[in-house]
N, C-alpha and C positions, 0 to 999 in steps of 0.2 A: 504492500499501499504507499503510494505517495505521498509526501504531504509537501506544505509551500514553503518555498524559503526566499527571502532576500536577497539577490545577488548583488554585489556591485558591476554595472555594465561598464561605467569608467570613471575618471578622473578629471581633475583641471585643476588650475590653480592660475592665481593671479598675485603680483608684488609690484609695489611702487617703482617708479624709476629713479627715485632719490633713494641713497644709497649715506647713511650717517653712519660714519667708523667711529672706533673708539679715539683716534686722534682727533678728529673733528669734538667732539662730545668734551675732550679734554679742556676745549677752547671756550667752552661755556658753562663747565662745573667744574668745583674742583677734584678731579679725577686723573684717572691716566692707564693705558692700555694696559699695562700689566697688574692692577689692580682689578680693573673689571674682567680681564681672561682668568686670574686667578679664582674668583669667586663666584663665576658665571659660564666662562668660556665662549662667552661672547664677541666677538671679534667687530659686528656691524650688524644693521639692521636697515629695513627698507620704512622709509616715513612717506607717507601719502602726501600730496600738495593739498595748499588750505581749502580748494575749492572741492577735492575728492574726498567724496563719503563712503561711508561703509557698503552703503547702497551699490555703488558704483564699482567698488571693488568685486562683491557678491554677484552682481550681473555680468563679470569679465571672468570670474572664474566659472561661472553656469554655463555661459557661453562656449568656455571652452570643452566643458565635460560634455555637452550636448555633439559640439564637432565632431571630438574622439569617439562618441559614441556613436555617432551616424544617428540621432535622436532628434526628430522632428518635434516643432514645439507643440504642437497639438497631441502628442504621444506623451506627455507629461501631465499625471490627474495632480499634482500638487507640488509645493514648494515649504521646505521648512530651514527656517535659517535659526543658525546660533550666533549669538551676539550679545555681548552687552555695552556697545557704542552703536546703537541705533541712530539714523540719519533725524528721526523727529521721534517725541514721546509717542507719539502716533499721528499716521498710520504705521503698520510694521514695514520692517525690510522687507519681508516677504513679498507684500504686496508689490512695491516696486520691482522686485527683480520678475516676479511674474507679469507686470506690463512690461518690461521691457527686453523682456526676452518673447512676448507675443504667446506666451501660455495659458491656455483656456482656463474658462471659469473652473474652478477649485478649490480644494484647501491651499490656505498659503498663512503663514505665521510664523513668530519668533520663539525662542524658546532661548531663557536666560538662565545659565547655569555656570557663567563664568569659563574658565579654563576647562572645564568639564563639559562645556555646553553640546560641541559636536558629539560627544557620545550621547549624550540626553537627546537629541535631535535623533540621530541613526536609531537608537532605540525605540522612540514615535515611530519614526519613518517603517522602522519593521513591524511593527505591531499594525498598522493598519493593511500593510499589506498580507500580513500573514491572517489577519480578521476581511480579508476580499474587499476593504474600504478603497483601495486602490492599487494599481499594478505599477505604475512608477511612479517617486519620487525624487525630484531635485533636493539633496541636503548639501546645505551650506554653512560653513564655517569662518565670519568675516568681520573684522574687526579695525579699526581705527585709533588702537591704545595711546596714541602720539597725543589723542585729544584730551586724555582723562589724566596725563602726567603732567606732574610740579615739575619744571625743568631747573629748578635748583635744590631739589632733592636728588642728590647722588645717588641714593640705596635704592632708590625705584627708577629714577627715569634711562637708567642706565642699560633697564633689561628689558625694556619691549619695543615691538616694531609693531608694524601694520602689515595688514595681506589678507587674500581668502582661499580657502580650497572647498572644491566639491565633490560628490559623488554621484552618480545617477544611480539609484537604488532600484530593484525592477524583480516583479515575480519571478519564480522559477521552481522548480521541483526537485527533490531531491526524495532518498530513504530513512529518513531522520538517525543516519548516521552521521559519524565524523567527517567521512570523505567527501560529505556532500559540499556543493558549492554553495557561498552566501552567508548569512549571519547564523552563525548557531548557538551563541548566546551572550546575552548583556546584562552587564552587573551597574546598578547605579544605587549612589548613597549620597547622603547629605547628613552634616550635624550642624545644626543652626547655635549650638553653644559656642562654636569656635569662630565665629564670625567677625568677630574683634581684632582676631588673625590678619586678614586679607580684607580690604573695604574699599569704597570711596566713600570721602568725609561729606557728600553732597547726595544731592536728590530730588526729585520732581516735587515730593509732598514734605520736604524739610527745608533743604536752604534754596530749593527753586532752579539748582543750577545741577550738573553732572557729577562736580565733586572733582578732587584728586585722587589718586592710590595712594593708598596706607598700607603697609606691611611689616608686620614681626619678621623679619626674615627668618631668624635662626629656629623659631616655633614652624613657620611655614615649611622650613626645610626637613624638620625630624617628623613632621606627621605627613610629610608627602612622600617619603620615603617609607613611613610606615603602612599608610592607607594604599598605597600603589603596589606596595609588594604582596599585601594581603589580599586586594582583589584580584592580582592575576594569580596568585596563588589558589584562590575562588575558583576561578574560570576554570584554569587545567584541573584542577580535583571534582569538580563537577562533570568534567568531558573526561574522565580518568585520562590523563595525559600528564606526562611529565614536561621539564620546562625545554628538555631535549629534543620533542617532539615538534615546537616551534619552531616555523623559517624564519619571522623576523617578528621582533619586538618594534613596534611603532608609538612612540610613547609620547605624551607631550612635554613641547619644547621650553620648558623652562627654564633650566639650568642643566650644564654638565655635568657636574657633580651630582647632582640628584639622580641623573638618569643612570651615572657608573653605579652608584652606589644601589640603585636599584636592582639593575642587571647581575651586580655579583652578588646579591642575596639570592639572586634566582639561577646564580651559578650559570649564566647567558655569557658565553663570550660577546664584546663589543662589535666585532665581525659579523652579529647577527641583529642588530640594532641601527634603526636608521635614525640619525643625529642632523639635524638641520641649523640647531639654536645659535651655532659659530656665526651661519651668513645671515639669519630671519630675528634671531632674537627671541621673546617672547612673544607670540601673536596670538595668545588667548586660544579662545576658539578655533582660530585658523589654523593652529599649529599641527593638531595631529592630520586633518586633510591636505594642508600643504605638505608636510612629511612624506604622506603616503604617495600623495600626486608624484613628487620628486623621485620617490623609487619606482613607481611605477615607470615614471615616462624614462628613467633613463633604464631601463631593463632590469633593475637589480629584483624586483617584488614581479613573481611569472604565475601565469594562471595556475590555481590549484595548491597554491605555496598559503601554508598557516599561517595567518597573522595574529597577534595580540596586540590592541592598542588599549591604549590606559591614560589615565589623567588626572590630574587634582586642582581643583581652581577656588574661589574665593566662595564662604557659604560657611564650613567648609566643603564643597563638593567635591565627590572622585568617581571614579567607576573605572570600567572596561569593558571590550568585544572580542571576541574570541568569531575570528570570521574567514571561511577559506575563499580566496581570492578567485 
């Protein structure tokens, strides 16, 4: 008996043209290339133009995914955008993407779970497909993190960048085993009691503006390694797998030290970990789909590879997804 699986048909990505190096940042704030590299592994990040919005980047990434998947607009049933930096309070970024890509009337909404947002959006899209509510959904993680940075705070402004990554998720079938292509399982968590570890000091119903990122770096690092290792092991255990069964770990690109520590706990060699943080910085909800797209585009990730996606963000929110590509 066959079961429904949500298969990744194609990927897309977009990065702004403006590249901000550590050397350039050192002219803006009290920092240095050495200081940033030691603490984050970041060498440069892309910064959107003043008139370039999260929606613009999401449209570009979505269009690429459609072109690479040879998917026509009328064949997409909906769009889900993961973002914490929307163009406006409302309407959603999703409706802008729907309109500009010429998608038909259908579901369109944003998901806000910060750096874990893409995993949340992917899980929701998978549920729509599995329940027969849609056959094909465009899922995008897109962020203009530069718009909520305090450029005088060297502890945060050096870490983040802008961009968008997309996947087209579509209905397929499998026999219910681990060899099926598609989303095999997803795991989502949040702990609101830790909201003060990573947050913005503003909002529409408080200060009337978006505010700036505030972070307790050491605490975030500690919980990131713990939570991401735990959720990855949960995904493996639930599917009767061990870490050596994984072809590629595709983590949230927050910090090279977090990624390396997580891989070490999983006894996974770094050669099997997709790393883009050095060139992209932390693009929040865009980081996982951007890393996925890059590795698919350059041929590292191939059809039938077993992928483990994981990430943690403000909330604190975290999650994982096990996918046969």
